[in-house]
C-alpha positions as CSV (number, residue, x, y, z in Angstrom):
1,X,7.1,1.6,57.9
2,X,9.8,0.2,55.6
3,X,12.9,2.4,55.8
4,X,15.5,2.4,53.0
5,X,18.6,4.6,52.7
6,X,19.0,7.0,49.8
7,X,21.5,6.4,47.0
8,X,23.3,9.6,46.0
9,X,24.0,10.4,42.4
10,X,26.3,13.5,41.8
11,X,25.6,15.4,38.6
12,X,28.6,17.8,38.3
13,X,28.1,18.0,34.5
14,X,26.1,16.4,31.6
15,X,28.4,13.4,31.2
16,X,27.1,12.1,34.6
17,X,23.4,12.5,33.7
18,X,23.2,9.4,31.5
19,X,24.9,7.3,34.1
20,X,22.4,8.4,36.8
21,X,19.5,7.7,34.4
22,X,20.8,4.2,33.7
23,X,21.3,3.3,37.3
24,X,18.0,4.8,38.5
25,X,16.2,3.0,35.7
26,X,17.6,-0.3,37.0
27,X,16.3,0.6,40.5
28,X,12.8,1.1,39.1
29,X,12.9,-2.1,37.1
30,X,14.0,-4.0,40.2
31,X,10.9,-2.7,41.9
32,X,8.8,-4.3,39.3
33,X,7.8,-1.1,37.5
34,X,6.0,-1.6,34.2
35,X,7.6,-0.2,31.0
36,X,5.3,2.9,31.1
37,X,6.1,3.5,34.8
38,X,9.8,3.2,34.1
39,X,9.2,5.7,31.3
40,X,7.8,8.2,33.9
41,X,11.0,7.7,36.0
42,X,13.1,8.3,33.0
43,X,11.3,11.6,32.2
44,X,11.7,12.8,35.8
45,X,15.4,11.9,36.0
46,X,16.1,13.4,32.6
47,X,14.4,16.7,33.4
48,X,16.0,17.0,36.8
49,X,19.5,16.3,35.5
50,X,18.9,18.7,32.6
51,X,17.9,21.4,35.0
52,X,21.1,20.9,37.0
53,X,23.3,21.0,34.0
54,X,21.7,24.1,32.5
55,X,21.1,26.2,35.6
56,X,23.7,25.3,38.2
57,X,27.4,25.8,37.3
58,X,28.6,23.5,40.0
59,X,26.0,20.9,39.3
60,X,24.0,19.2,42.1
61,X,22.8,15.8,43.2
62,X,20.0,13.3,43.1
63,X,18.9,11.2,46.1
64,X,16.9,8.1,45.3
65,X,15.2,5.5,47.5
66,X,12.6,2.8,47.0
67,X,9.3,3.0,48.9
68,X,8.4,-0.4,50.2
69,X,7.6,-2.5,47.0
70,X,5.4,0.1,45.5
71,X,7.2,3.2,44.5
72,X,10.4,5.3,44.1
73,X,11.4,8.7,45.6
74,X,13.7,11.0,43.6
75,X,15.0,14.2,45.1
76,X,17.0,16.8,43.2
77,X,19.2,19.2,45.2
78,X,21.1,22.3,44.0
79,X,22.8,25.3,45.4
80,X,22.0,27.6,42.5
81,X,20.4,31.0,42.4
82,X,16.9,29.7,43.2
83,X,13.6,30.8,41.5
84,X,12.0,34.1,42.1
85,X,8.6,32.9,40.7
86,X,8.4,29.1,41.2
87,X,4.6,29.0,40.3
88,X,5.2,30.6,36.9
89,X,8.2,28.4,36.3
90,X,6.0,25.3,36.5
91,X,4.0,26.4,33.6
92,X,4.8,24.8,30.2
93,X,6.6,27.2,27.9
94,X,8.3,29.3,30.6
95,X,12.1,29.1,30.6
96,X,15.0,31.2,31.7
97,X,17.4,29.2,29.4
98,X,15.7,29.5,26.0
99,X,14.5,25.9,26.0
100,X,11.0,24.6,25.5
101,X,10.3,25.3,29.2
102,X,8.6,21.9,29.9
103,X,11.0,20.7,32.7
104,X,9.2,21.4,35.9
105,X,5.8,20.9,34.4
106,X,6.9,17.5,33.0
107,X,8.2,16.4,36.4
108,X,5.0,17.4,38.1
109,X,2.8,15.6,35.6
110,X,4.7,12.3,35.9
111,X,4.7,12.4,39.8
112,X,2.1,11.0,42.1
113,X,3.6,13.3,44.8
114,X,5.4,16.5,43.9
115,X,7.0,19.2,46.0
116,X,9.1,22.2,45.0
117,X,11.1,24.4,47.5
118,X,13.1,27.2,46.1
119,X,14.5,30.4,47.5
120,X,16.8,33.1,45.9
121,X,20.5,32.6,46.9
122,X,19.6,29.3,48.6
123,X,18.8,27.0,45.7
124,X,16.1,24.5,44.8
125,X,14.8,21.2,46.0
126,X,12.5,19.1,43.8
127,X,10.8,16.0,45.2
128,X,9.1,13.4,43.1
129,X,7.5,10.2,44.1
130,X,6.2,7.7,41.5
131,X,4.2,4.7,42.4
132,X,3.0,1.6,40.6
133,X,-0.5,1.9,39.1
134,X,-3.1,1.8,41.9
135,X,-0.5,1.7,44.8
136,X,-0.7,5.3,45.9
137,X,-3.6,6.0,48.3
138,X,-3.8,9.7,48.6
139,X,-6.8,9.5,51.0
140,X,-5.0,7.2,53.4
141,X,-2.0,9.5,53.5
142,X,-4.1,12.6,54.1
143,X,-5.9,10.8,57.0
144,X,-2.7,10.2,58.9
145,X,-2.3,12.2,62.1
146,X,1.5,12.6,61.5
147,X,3.7,13.2,58.5
148,X,7.1,11.7,58.6
149,X,10.0,12.2,56.1
150,X,13.7,11.6,56.2
151,X,17.0,11.7,54.4
152,X,19.5,8.9,55.0
153,X,22.7,8.9,53.0
154,X,26.0,6.9,53.4
155,X,29.3,8.6,53.9
156,X,31.0,9.5,50.6
157,X,32.6,6.4,49.0
158,X,30.7,4.0,51.3
159,X,27.7,1.9,50.1
160,X,26.2,1.0,53.4
161,X,24.9,3.7,55.8
162,X,25.8,3.3,59.4
163,X,22.9,5.5,60.5
164,X,19.5,3.9,61.0
165,X,15.8,4.7,61.4
166,X,12.9,2.5,62.5
167,X,9.2,3.7,62.6
168,X,6.1,2.0,63.9
169,X,2.7,3.7,63.1
170,X,-0.4,2.5,65.0
171,X,-3.3,4.8,64.2
172,X,-2.8,8.1,65.9
173,X,0.3,6.8,67.7
174,X,3.8,7.0,66.1
175,X,7.0,5.6,67.5
176,X,10.4,6.4,65.9
177,X,14.0,5.3,66.7
178,X,16.9,7.3,65.1
179,X,20.3,5.7,65.3
180,X,24.0,6.4,64.5
181,X,26.2,3.3,64.6
182,X,29.7,4.1,65.8
183,X,32.0,4.9,62.9
184,X,30.8,4.1,59.4
185,X,30.7,1.2,56.9
186,X,29.4,-2.3,57.4
187,X,30.1,-2.6,61.2
188,X,28.2,0.7,61.9
189,X,25.4,-0.5,59.7
190,X,25.2,-3.8,61.5
191,X,24.9,-2.1,64.9
192,X,22.1,0.1,63.7
193,X,20.4,-2.8,61.9
194,X,20.3,-4.9,65.1
195,X,19.0,-2.0,67.2
196,X,16.2,-1.5,64.6
197,X,15.4,-5.2,64.7
198,X,15.1,-5.1,68.5
199,X,12.8,-2.1,68.2
200,X,10.6,-3.6,65.5
201,X,10.2,-7.1,67.1
202,X,9.9,-6.1,70.8
203,X,6.7,-5.2,72.6
204,X,6.3,-1.4,72.5
205,X,7.8,0.1,75.6
206,X,8.4,3.7,76.9
207,X,11.5,5.2,75.3
208,X,13.7,4.8,78.3
209,X,12.9,1.1,78.7
210,X,13.2,0.5,74.9
211,X,16.7,2.0,74.8
212,X,17.8,0.0,77.8
213,X,16.4,-3.2,76.0
214,X,18.3,-2.3,72.9
215,X,21.5,-1.7,74.9
216,X,21.3,-5.2,76.3
217,X,20.7,-6.8,72.9
218,X,23.4,-5.2,70.8
219,X,26.4,-5.6,73.1
220,X,28.2,-7.8,70.5
221,X,28.1,-4.9,68.0
222,X,30.2,-1.8,67.6
223,X,27.5,0.1,69.5
224,X,25.3,3.0,68.5
225,X,23.8,6.2,69.8
226,X,20.1,6.5,69.6
227,X,16.9,8.6,70.2
228,X,13.4,7.2,70.6
229,X,10.2,9.2,70.7
230,X,6.6,8.2,71.2
231,X,4.2,10.7,69.6
232,X,0.5,10.5,70.5
233,X,-2.2,12.1,68.4
234,X,-4.6,11.3,71.2
235,X,-2.9,12.9,74.2
236,X,-1.0,15.5,72.0
237,X,2.2,14.6,73.8
238,X,5.7,13.6,72.7
239,X,7.6,11.4,75.1
240,X,11.3,10.9,74.3
241,X,14.7,9.7,75.6
242,X,18.1,9.9,73.9
243,X,21.5,8.4,74.5
244,X,24.6,10.0,72.8
245,X,24.9,12.7,70.2
246,X,21.7,12.3,68.3
247,X,20.6,15.9,68.3
248,X,17.3,17.6,67.5
249,X,14.8,20.4,68.0
250,X,11.1,20.6,68.5
251,X,9.6,23.5,66.6
252,X,6.4,25.4,67.1
253,X,5.1,27.0,63.9
254,X,2.8,29.3,65.9
255,X,5.7,30.7,68.0
256,X,4.2,29.4,71.3
257,X,7.5,28.1,72.6
258,X,9.8,30.4,74.5
259,X,12.8,32.0,72.9
260,X,13.3,31.3,69.2
261,X,10.2,29.1,68.7
262,X,11.9,25.8,69.4
263,X,13.1,23.6,72.2
264,X,16.4,21.6,72.0
265,X,16.2,17.8,72.5
266,X,18.4,16.7,75.4
267,X,20.1,13.3,75.5
268,X,22.1,11.4,78.1
269,X,25.8,10.7,77.6
270,X,26.6,7.1,76.7
271,X,26.7,4.4,73.9
272,X,24.0,1.8,73.4
273,X,25.7,-1.6,73.7
274,X,28.6,-0.3,75.7
275,X,27.8,2.1,78.5
276,X,24.6,3.9,79.5
277,X,23.5,5.7,82.7
278,X,22.1,3.6,85.5
279,X,19.1,5.8,85.6
280,X,17.2,7.0,82.6
281,X,14.0,9.0,82.5
282,X,11.7,10.2,79.7
283,X,11.0,13.8,78.8
284,X,7.5,15.0,77.8
285,X,6.6,17.9,75.5
286,X,3.4,19.1,74.0
287,X,2.6,18.0,70.5
288,X,0.0,19.0,67.9
289,X,-0.8,20.5,64.6
290,X,1.8,23.3,64.8
291,X,4.7,21.1,66.0
292,X,7.6,19.8,64.0
293,X,10.3,17.5,65.3
294,X,13.7,17.4,63.6
295,X,16.3,14.8,64.7
296,X,19.6,14.2,63.1
297,X,22.9,12.3,63.4
298,X,26.3,14.1,63.7
299,X,26.6,14.0,59.9
300,X,24.8,17.3,60.2
301,X,26.5,20.4,61.6
302,X,25.5,21.1,65.2
303,X,24.5,24.7,64.4
304,X,21.7,25.1,62.0
305,X,18.7,27.5,61.7
306,X,15.4,27.2,59.9
307,X,14.4,30.8,60.4
308,X,16.3,31.7,57.2
309,X,13.7,29.7,55.2
310,X,10.3,31.3,56.0
311,X,8.2,29.3,53.5
312,X,9.6,25.9,54.6
313,X,6.7,25.0,56.9
314,X,4.4,24.8,53.9
315,X,6.4,21.9,52.4
316,X,6.5,18.2,52.9
317,X,8.4,16.7,55.8
318,X,10.9,15.1,53.4
319,X,11.5,18.4,51.7
320,X,12.4,19.9,55.1
321,X,14.8,17.0,55.8
322,X,16.3,17.5,52.4
323,X,16.9,21.2,53.0
324,X,18.7,20.5,56.3
325,X,20.8,17.9,54.5
326,X,21.6,20.2,51.6
327,X,22.5,23.2,53.7
328,X,24.2,21.6,56.7
329,X,25.6,18.2,55.8
330,X,29.3,17.7,56.8
331,X,30.0,15.3,53.9
332,X,32.4,13.4,56.2
333,X,30.1,10.9,57.8
334,X,26.9,9.0,57.3
335,X,23.9,11.4,57.5
336,X,20.4,11.0,58.9
337,X,17.8,13.7,59.1
338,X,14.3,12.8,60.4
339,X,11.3,15.2,60.3
340,X,7.9,14.6,61.9
341,X,5.1,17.1,61.6
342,X,1.8,17.1,63.5
343,X,-1.2,17.2,61.2
344,X,-4.1,17.3,63.8
């Protein structure tokens, strides 16, 4: 899986909307989008920015990333009042602002993948993915045993993200590595990049062995903290090991886990490339259709709670990651949120 960081475009007022549209158009053109496909991107960006300017006094932000060489993902985030009837608001002609009321409907029509999360007093998240003609295989996506989504954003005023993510999918088996290079900027990015390269080019190993292998290979870098999980759709087990302050929780949508319906992910103290415990061991947890793993770097506040968003489990994994980012981002560091949901 090709992983790219998101670029952030703040839209505090309408003067920024044209700048965002111009820069996102350039991203689409660099992907090799045709003129008609670029037109779709322009419509989506224009409608998202227009909604932010009209309905959110403090504005909001757009997150954009490329999808391999085939598509583009655009996410709109706001902390406005939210919608009380989101289904009706997607109908053409429905508006709370006295406009033509085509915004959400237009975004949905131009998108190959569309998701809308909104909740009163929380705000709204709109996700749109647009692909080159013939490049989106809906059946292949539906056949996957796991759904993975993420948000990865550089620290404000930085261009390179020091957090990192690497993912290998092999049929019903999925392996992921989440990283946080020490500090931020180019040196942190290089530590995460080298760790990801080791993961992508080495034979697949159990998480504890892979982390030890990465530790040996990145000793010339600034170092990183990391979490690796192997998730099996065959055995319905998740095996994981973490080193450093990559945090996370494994949720159970059916409430089968003790306590609050989730289990905290536990990591060892240490820094990959510098010092790790002499003994590492893997932890194993049950996996399946009702399970959702959320892992994040320390760019996210340590205390967060999804129970305040009762409809969230019906949305895409990336939308869930976007909500955690929107609600709990510190805005003082690089930020990574990874969400993996069991589908079978």
